N, C-alpha and C positions, 0 to 999 in steps of 0.2 A: 498396441494391442491392450485391451482392457480385460482384467481378470477380477471376478467377484468371488470371494471365498475360494480361490484357487481354480475356478472354472472360467474359461474364456467366454466373452459375450460379444455379440456383433453390434454395430452401431444401430442397426434397424431395431434391435431389441428395446432401446431406450430413447432413440432420437425423436420419436413421435410425441414425447412429452414436452418438447421444446420447439418453438417456432423457428422456421428458417431465418437465418441472420441474427439470431439471439446470441448473447455471450455464451450461454450454456451450450447451444448447438455448435458454435465454433470451437469451444473447448473439447467437446466430444469428438468432433471431426479430427482435431489435431492428435488427440491421444489414441483414437482408434486406428488411425493410419500410421502411427509411429512404429518403428522397429523396437522401441523400448517397451518393456512390460509394465503397465500401470496397474498396480494391485490394490484392491480395496477389500476390507473385511466384510463389507455388506453393501447393499444398494443404498442404504441410508448414508453411509460414509461418502459414497460417490456423490449423492444428491447434495450433501452439505458442501462438498468442495465446489460443485457447480454453483450453488447459491452464493457462497462467499466470493468466488471469483467474479460473478455477476455484480455483486455489491461493491467490490473493489473498483471495477470499471465505472459503475454509476457514481461512486463517491469521487473518483478522479474528475469526471465530467462536471459534477456539481461543484467541486472546489474551484475548477476553472471558471465557472459561471458566477462565483460568489463575490467577485471583486476583491478577493484575497491577493495582496500585492507581493511582489518579489522585493525583498530587502536583505542586506547583509546583516549579520548578527549585531553589528554596531548600531544599526538603525531599526532593528526589529521592534514590533509593537503588538500589543494584545489588549483584550478587554479586561481591565483590572477587577471587574465584578467576579470573574471566574479564575483569573490567572495572575500570578506575580511574575513580572519580567525580571529575571535574575541579572546579575552584573555582567555575565558573559552573553546575554541576549537570548537565553532560553525562556520557556514558559513553564512555570511550576503551578500545578493545580492548588488553588487556595484551600486551606483546611476547612472541613465541613461542607465542601461544595461537591455536588454530584458530578462525577466525571462525564456521565452520559449527557447531562445538560451542558457542560462546558464544551465538549466536542461539538454538540449540536449548535452551539452559539457561533462557532467558527463558520459554519455553513450558513447560518441565518444572518450573521453580521460580519461578513468577510471583509468589508471596508475598514473594520476596526483592527485588522490583523495584517501583519507582514513579516515574512522571514524567508530563508533560502530554500533551495530545492530538496535537500535530503529531509529536512524537517517536514516539508509539505508531503512527502511520500508517507512518513509516519502518520501524519494527520489523515491521509487517505485511508490507511489501514484502520485507524480508530473509527473513522467515519463509516467505513464498511461494516464494522462490528456494531456500531450504533444501529444500523439498519438490520442487522442479522439477529442480535441478541435482545431479549427483553431488558428493560432498564435495570431491574433488580439483579439480573445475572451480570450485566456489564459492570455495574458498580461493585459487585462482589469480587469480580475478577480483577478490576482495575481501580482500587481505592486510591492509588497514588499514580499520578501521571506527570512526567516531565518531558517536554518537547524541545529537543535540541539535537539536530541531525540524528545520528545513530547512537547517541550516548544515553546511558541510564534508562534503557528501555525496560518496561515491565517484562519479566521473564515469561509470563503467560503468553505474550505475543509470539515468543519463540522465533524471532527473526533469524533466518538462515541465509547465508551467502553460499550459493551452490555453483561450483565451478564446472565448466563444460557441460551445461545442461543438455540433455538429448533433444529437448523441444522448448521453445518459448511458448508460453500459454497465456491466454487473456488474464489480466490481473497481475502478471509478473512485473517486477521492477527490474528494468535493464539499465545498463550504464554505457554512455558514450564518453570515451576518454579523449581529451585534447592534450596530447603530450607536449606540444610546443606553445602552450598558452602564454600570452603576453603577461609578464609579471605585474604589470599595472592593472590587470583585470583578472585576478586569481579566481573570482567567482565563476569564470568561464573555463575552468580547468576540466570540466566534464559536466554531464547532465544526467540526473536520474530520471527515468521515464517509465510510465506505466503503459503496458501493452493493452490497447483498448479492443483488440480482437478483430478489427476491420481494416487493418493496414495503416492505422494512425495511432499516435502515442501522445500521452499527456506528460509534459515536463513543465514544472512551475517556473514562470518567468518567460518562457518561450511560447507556451500554449499547447494546443493540439495540432500536431504536425506529422509529417512522414519522417522516417529515419533520415532520408536524404536532406530534408530541410533542417533538421537538428544539426546534422554534420556541417551543412553550409553555414549556419549561424555560428557554430563554434569555430569554424575555420576563419571567420572574420575577426576572431580575437587571438590569433597566433602572433608570435614574435615576427618582426619584419623579415621577409625573405624565406620564411619556413616553407618547405615543400612536404612536410609530414602532416597528413590529414588527420583530423579526428576520426575515430573509428568505434564501432560497436564491439564491446567485449562479449565473449561467449559464455557469460555467467548470468545468473538471475538471483535476485533477493526475494524471499518469500516468507510470509508468516508460517507458523506451525499449524497448518490447516487441519491436520489430523488431530492434534491435541485440542485445538479450539472446538473441533467437532465433537470430541469426547465430552467436553464441558457442556456443550449445547445439548447433547443427547441425555446426559445425566439430569440436566434441568428439566427437559421435556418429559422424562419418565418419572420424575418425582424423587430421584435418588440424590439430588443435589443437596449438600449439607452446609455449604458456606453461606454466610449472611453478610449483608452490606454493613460496612463500618465506615464512618466518616473519614475522609482522606486525612492522613497525617503528613506533616512536613518532611520532605526529603532533604537529605544532606547533599548539596551540589556545589 
């Protein structure tokens, strides 16, 4: 059920703005039919969530198509024009470089980059925000970026791990756990996947597949004789969509007071 400023609204009230089969339409269908109450302060807040979720899905598909390769941290690589590859395999934004341009370069020049699946999900979030925010706002919010799984994330992203989510929504990051992974292939201990809203999911290194196919692939990397299948957890990882929407609204209404500063070096 959807509530706007405390009042319930029906799917018919807003679904006409989004074409059938769209990410926004699928998101609306899932939250309107849920037993969970989805509450928004305003229609603008709901519209921002729909927009960002759509852009997360589009960013995941674009990253899949970019020739961005799967690598372990030991063999990760990046474009040195924008990023420093740190000793542990992460990517640190170079001082004085626009984070907006650096993230966009990953999508333009994916063949120059390679890393593992959790880092790829963070790149998807940043890629979605490049599509959502004006460059000035993005750079003001993210003057320093470090890409290495879930470590040293910019707090403005507000990444949240939500246990026992009432509904999986398009743009959510889900996790398939492989408890009996072969110790010789620890990179297959699980897979972070983005819900694309149409019954398929993006997972870096495996591609765009169904849940069943991801489980099948992970099961092929279990210890010999294992009868314990990989399985989907009932949790989701999400950015702080409400907080990011507040920043976007402040910028759009002219009340945004932060200004872009060149990126400074992070201690990692």
